[in-house]
C-alpha positions as CSV (number, residue, x, y, z in Angstrom):
1,M,-24.0,21.0,60.8
2,D,-24.5,17.3,61.5
3,R,-21.5,15.1,60.7
4,R,-23.7,12.6,58.9
5,L,-25.1,15.3,56.7
6,I,-21.6,16.4,55.7
7,V,-20.7,12.8,54.8
8,T,-23.8,12.5,52.7
9,I,-23.0,15.7,50.8
10,I,-19.4,14.5,50.1
11,V,-20.6,11.1,48.8
12,A,-23.2,12.8,46.5
13,V,-20.5,15.2,45.1
14,C,-18.2,12.3,44.4
15,A,-20.9,10.2,42.8
16,S,-21.8,13.1,40.5
17,S,-18.2,13.6,39.5
18,A,-17.9,9.9,38.7
19,L,-20.9,10.0,36.4
20,A,-19.6,13.0,34.5
21,E,-18.2,12.2,31.0
22,P,-14.4,11.8,31.0
23,V,-12.1,13.9,29.0
24,Q,-11.5,12.2,25.6
25,T,-7.9,12.0,24.6
26,Y,-6.8,12.4,20.9
27,T,-5.8,9.2,19.1
28,R,-4.6,8.7,15.5
29,S,-6.0,5.2,15.2
30,G,-9.6,6.2,15.9
31,E,-10.1,3.2,18.0
32,P,-12.4,3.5,21.0
33,S,-10.6,4.7,24.0
34,R,-10.9,3.4,27.6
35,S,-13.0,6.5,28.4
36,E,-16.5,5.0,28.1
37,G,-15.8,3.8,24.5
38,L,-16.0,7.3,23.1
39,R,-14.3,8.5,19.9
40,S,-12.5,11.7,19.2
41,L,-14.2,14.1,16.9
42,R,-11.1,16.2,16.2
43,P,-9.8,15.7,12.7
44,F,-6.4,14.1,12.0
45,I,-4.2,16.7,10.4
46,V,-1.4,15.2,8.4
47,A,1.6,17.7,8.7
48,G,4.5,15.4,9.6
49,D,6.4,15.9,6.3
50,P,5.1,19.0,4.5
51,R,6.2,19.6,1.0
52,P,5.1,21.9,-1.9
53,G,2.5,20.6,-4.3
54,L,-0.3,18.1,-3.9
55,L,1.6,15.3,-2.1
56,I,2.2,15.3,1.6
57,T,4.0,11.9,1.5
58,P,7.7,12.7,1.3
59,A,9.7,12.1,-1.9
60,P,12.2,9.1,-1.8
61,F,15.1,11.3,-2.9
62,P,15.8,15.0,-3.2
63,N,15.8,16.5,-6.7
64,N,18.9,18.7,-6.2
65,R,21.3,15.8,-5.4
66,V,23.3,13.5,-7.6
67,D,21.2,10.3,-8.0
68,S,22.5,6.8,-7.3
69,P,21.8,3.6,-9.3
70,D,21.6,1.7,-6.0
71,R,18.2,3.2,-5.1
72,A,15.3,0.8,-5.2
73,E,13.3,3.3,-7.2
74,N,15.9,3.2,-10.1
75,G,15.3,0.1,-12.1
76,R,12.8,-1.2,-9.6
77,I,12.4,-4.9,-9.7
78,W,9.1,-6.1,-11.2
79,A,7.5,-8.4,-8.6
80,A,5.7,-10.9,-10.8
81,R,2.8,-13.0,-9.5
82,V,2.4,-16.8,-10.1
83,P,1.6,-17.6,-12.8
84,V,3.8,-15.0,-14.3
85,G,1.9,-12.0,-15.8
86,N,0.6,-8.6,-14.9
87,R,-3.0,-9.6,-14.3
88,T,-4.4,-9.0,-10.9
89,P,-4.8,-12.2,-8.8
90,I,-8.3,-13.1,-7.7
91,R,-7.5,-12.6,-4.1
92,E,-6.4,-9.0,-4.8
93,L,-9.5,-8.0,-6.8
94,V,-11.3,-6.9,-3.6
95,R,-8.7,-4.1,-3.3
96,G,-9.7,-2.5,-6.6
97,L,-8.3,-2.2,-10.1
98,P,-5.9,-2.0,-11.8
99,G,-4.1,-3.4,-8.6
100,A,-0.6,-3.6,-7.4
101,A,0.2,-6.5,-9.7
102,S,-0.4,-4.3,-12.7
103,Y,2.5,-2.1,-11.6
104,G,4.8,-4.9,-10.7
105,A,4.5,-4.1,-7.0
106,S,4.8,-6.9,-4.4
107,A,2.0,-8.1,-2.3
108,E,3.5,-6.5,0.7
109,T,2.6,-3.1,-0.7
110,L,-1.1,-3.7,-1.0
111,D,-1.8,-1.4,2.0
112,E,0.3,1.5,0.8
113,V,-1.3,4.9,1.3
114,V,-0.6,8.2,-0.5
115,W,-1.5,11.4,1.4
116,V,-2.7,14.2,-0.7
117,Q,-3.5,17.8,0.1
118,P,-5.6,19.0,-2.8
119,D,-6.3,22.7,-3.6
120,E,-10.0,22.1,-4.1
121,I,-10.7,21.3,-0.5
122,T,-8.9,21.8,2.8
123,T,-9.2,18.2,4.0
124,P,-6.2,15.9,3.5
125,I,-7.1,12.8,1.5
126,A,-5.6,9.3,1.7
127,I,-5.8,7.2,-1.5
128,S,-4.4,3.9,-2.6
129,P,-1.7,4.2,-5.3
130,W,-3.0,1.0,-7.0
131,Q,-6.8,1.7,-7.1
132,Q,-8.5,3.8,-9.8
133,V,-9.8,7.2,-8.6
134,D,-13.4,7.4,-9.7
135,G,-16.9,7.9,-8.4
136,F,-16.5,5.5,-5.5
137,T,-13.6,7.6,-4.3
138,L,-15.8,10.7,-4.5
139,K,-18.5,9.1,-2.5
140,Q,-16.1,8.4,0.3
141,I,-14.9,12.0,0.4
142,Q,-18.5,13.3,0.4
143,R,-18.9,11.7,3.9
144,Q,-16.8,14.6,5.2
145,E,-17.2,17.2,2.5
146,R,-21.0,17.7,2.5
147,F,-20.9,20.7,0.1
148,L,-18.9,18.9,-2.6
149,G,-20.5,18.2,-5.9
150,K,-22.7,15.1,-5.9
151,T,-21.5,13.7,-9.3
152,V,-18.1,13.3,-11.0
153,D,-19.3,15.8,-13.6
154,S,-19.7,18.6,-11.1
155,P,-17.0,21.2,-11.6
156,D,-15.6,21.1,-8.1
157,S,-15.8,17.2,-8.0
158,A,-14.1,17.0,-11.4
159,R,-11.2,19.3,-10.3
160,L,-10.8,17.3,-7.0
161,L,-10.6,13.9,-8.8
162,D,-8.2,15.3,-11.3
163,E,-5.9,16.5,-8.5
164,L,-6.1,13.1,-6.8
165,R,-5.1,11.4,-10.1
166,Q,-2.2,13.8,-10.6
167,A,-0.9,13.1,-7.1
168,Q,-1.3,9.4,-7.6
169,H,0.6,9.6,-10.9
170,Q,3.4,11.7,-9.2
171,W,3.8,9.2,-6.4
172,L,4.0,6.2,-8.8
173,E,6.6,8.1,-10.9
174,E,8.7,9.1,-7.8
175,Q,8.7,5.5,-6.6
176,G,9.8,4.1,-9.9
177,Y,6.7,2.2,-10.8
178,I,5.9,4.1,-14.0
179,L,7.9,6.1,-16.6
180,S,11.0,4.4,-15.5
181,V,13.2,1.4,-16.5
182,R,12.1,-1.8,-14.6
183,T,14.2,-4.8,-13.8
184,H,12.7,-8.2,-14.6
185,M,14.0,-11.3,-12.9
186,N,13.0,-15.0,-12.9
187,P,11.0,-15.5,-9.7
188,A,12.7,-18.8,-9.1
189,A,16.2,-17.4,-9.4
190,R,15.2,-14.4,-7.2
191,Q,13.9,-16.8,-4.5
192,R,17.2,-18.8,-4.6
193,A,19.2,-15.6,-4.3
194,E,17.2,-14.5,-1.3
195,R,17.6,-17.9,0.4
196,N,21.3,-17.9,-0.3
197,A,21.6,-14.4,1.2
198,V,19.8,-15.4,4.3
199,G,21.1,-19.0,4.8
200,P,24.6,-20.4,4.8
201,A,26.6,-20.6,1.6
202,T,26.3,-24.0,-0.1
203,Q,28.6,-25.7,-2.6
204,P,27.4,-25.5,-6.2
205,T,25.9,-28.8,-7.4
206,S,26.3,-30.4,-10.8
207,I,23.7,-29.5,-13.4
208,K,21.1,-32.2,-13.8
209,P,18.6,-32.4,-16.7
210,R,14.9,-31.8,-16.0
211,G,14.0,-34.8,-18.1
212,V,15.5,-37.6,-20.3
213,I,13.9,-38.7,-23.6
214,R,14.9,-42.2,-24.6
215,V,15.1,-42.9,-28.3
216,Q,14.7,-46.4,-29.8
217,P,17.6,-47.4,-32.0
218,S,17.0,-47.7,-35.8
219,G,16.9,-51.0,-37.7
220,V,20.6,-50.7,-38.9
221,E,21.8,-50.1,-35.4
222,K,19.8,-53.2,-34.2
223,I,21.5,-55.4,-36.9
224,A,25.0,-54.1,-35.9
225,D,24.3,-54.8,-32.3
226,A,23.1,-58.3,-33.1
227,S,26.3,-59.1,-35.1
228,N,28.5,-58.0,-32.3
């Protein structure tokens, strides 16, 4: 066979191999890979910390051990917003109601996710602990569960939403946000304590009044001052 023909065949085979679709590797993030910008179609199975019941997210403390008052979940500090109150700030309204502020959770926990394995379906569901589980939640689940009931009044949909609410309630209770004693602290005093814990110790300063009200002397006092 002519050598030029052999070279032509080898080049053609290499070109066809280069044009073939590359193998897509699995990724948790779902971001496009470097393989031609493809996405993995394989589902993400949450099985890192299995536990009985509806929750996949592990509990903060075992039930069969002596509890400790030093745990953050016991007497969890109420993280108040400014101005002080439990209403959801405007900048957090886009994340749904009632919101983390209604549970006294800090703004750092806005992206907290609870993993649920309901009995109604086989797909693990991730929900926000601060957002109400309603018809909008069902609409998102229907993107993957095509045969789920179309309305919240459907028997299977109603059972699923009830399981999600139970799991959300269980997580909030385990984390000490509901059905537990809460610790309330002045935000200003808390900030000072945090600064003192991080920075160098400073000498205590004398107490200074926030304001001074000057009172004019009465008529008798004016006469006495004039005689002196």
